[in-house]
C-alpha positions, 0 to 999 in steps of 0.5 A: 910283125916286122920282127918275125923275119929276124926271128925266123932267121935265128930259128932256121939257123939253130934248126939247121944245126940240129938245135931244136931236134930232141936228142940230136947233136949239132952236126959239127959236134957229132962228127968232130974229131974224137976228144974227151967230152963234157956233155951239156944238157939243155931243155928248151921251151919251143912254144910256151911263155919262154919260147922267145927267151929260151931260143935267144939264150941258147943261141948266145950260149951255143955261140960261145960253146962253139968258140970254146971248142974252136979255140981249145979252151978246155985243152983236150976236152970239148963241149958236147951239147945234148938237147931236148925240147918241150912244147910249153913251160909245163914243169912236168914236161921239163922234168920228164925231158930231164929224166930221159936225158939223164938216163940216155945222154948222161950229161955232166950238167943241166943248163939254162932250164926255162922257168921257176916251176922247172927249177922247183920240180927238178930240185924236189925230184928224188931221181935228179937229186940222187944223181947230184947233177949240177943245175947251172944258169937256169932262167929263174928268179926264185930261190932254189930249195935248200940243198939243191945243187943250183948255180944261178948266173942272174939276179933274183926277182928281189934283187932286180926290183930292189935295184930298180927301186934304187935307180928310180929313187935317184930319179925322184920316184918314191912311192911303189906298189907290187902287183902279182897274178893270183897264181904266184905262191903267197910265200913268194909274193909276201917275201918279195913285198917285205924285201921291197919295203925294206929297200924302199924305206916305206910300205910297198902295198901288195895287190893280187891280180885276179885270174880270169877276165872278170871286169869287176875283180880287175877293177877292184885291183886297179882301185887298190893300185890307184889308192896306193898312190904308187908312181911305179908299179912292180909286176911279177909276171910272165910276158902275157900277164905283164902286158895285160897288167901294163895296159890296164894300169896305164889306161887307168893312170897314164904316166905310171911306170910299170916295171917288169922282171927281166924274164919278160921278153920284149919280142914276145910282148910285141907279138901279143900287143900293139907295139906303140901301146907298149911305148914306155913299158919298163923292164929290168935287165939281167945283163948290160945293153947288148947293142953297145957298151965298152965291156969286153964281154959285150964287144966279143959277144957282138963280134961272134954273134954277128958271125953266126946270126944275121940279126940284132943281138938281144939281152937273152942272147947275151945272157946265154953267152955270158952263162956259157962263158961261166961254164967254160971258165969253171971247167978250165980250172981242171979236175973233177967236172961236178966239183968245178960246176957244183954249188959250194965247190965251184970257183968263187970269183970269176971275171967274164970280160969285165963282168964279175961274178962273186959267189963269196958275196952272193953264194947262189947267184954270183951277181945282183946286176940289174938295170932298167930299160924302156920300150921304144915305139918300135918295140926295141929297148933303150937301156 
């Protein structure tokens, strides 16, 4: 429970800036000098599966947006953040908030939408698609529907897990399995299994984790995992489901590596399960270690984040910081805002403090960066 005090300090700091009040701008932005603005629309998850990750992501993003305004990186223009919050990650609630924002706040882009379902809902909504509004840096690992104006700034699930396979093979791990909850779309899990099989060079069995708590059904799933002989099990799930599957697999097969995607949040995990029990949990990460490292963007992030928040930086906050820098760098090219931000017309190769995003190689995402981190006994990550 020791993590609650730092989390509270971050929440209070953001709330004091008006960051969690729907439709309210931070005071410094609302009362600042009159300059042409670029409105960044943000929908946050306050209480659902993405609450911790969303809060940290936007703390990191706000750090850079404020800094960009202070440095006048956009010349006469300034970034103005408009925000609406939902209680949970329900895609319909996110869609409703985005529609209201589009009608009332008229943002130039939607930034950092929380979750796969939100991206799918907005990409298939006639009103949002007719507007042509760019969706930038959503917190999602799925591929967006064809024709949707989305620019990611993180690896996909397939890229993350493929990168993990390459790292683990260098450590002598050669047998893998994939576990997904029953509510994951069959097309997504089948495609992911095929991609991982191709990367691994051998069959990666798929095990569907049953809904509910029936011990017989879960026992059957665990039997499948054990029969596969997997040394490492990839789990495509949110923080709660990952924690449940991790505990079940490692209780049955101690020493098995259980690898989750980067959107599994270690702070959320630590609040749901006894931290010592999670020691050894392996999570992919979409950004470098925020607490150390020589990249210029990481050093600058630590310096600026420390000015505003009295707590240790997190991977989610660094991801938000980098995503915000990408937005600012695109806008610095000048010209029409939609063109600067839209998929297909945005700047193709952008260096952000030593971290390169190449949309010529990875048209939708710009990167395939993924690194593995392991949870320590105290809940922190060793990357």
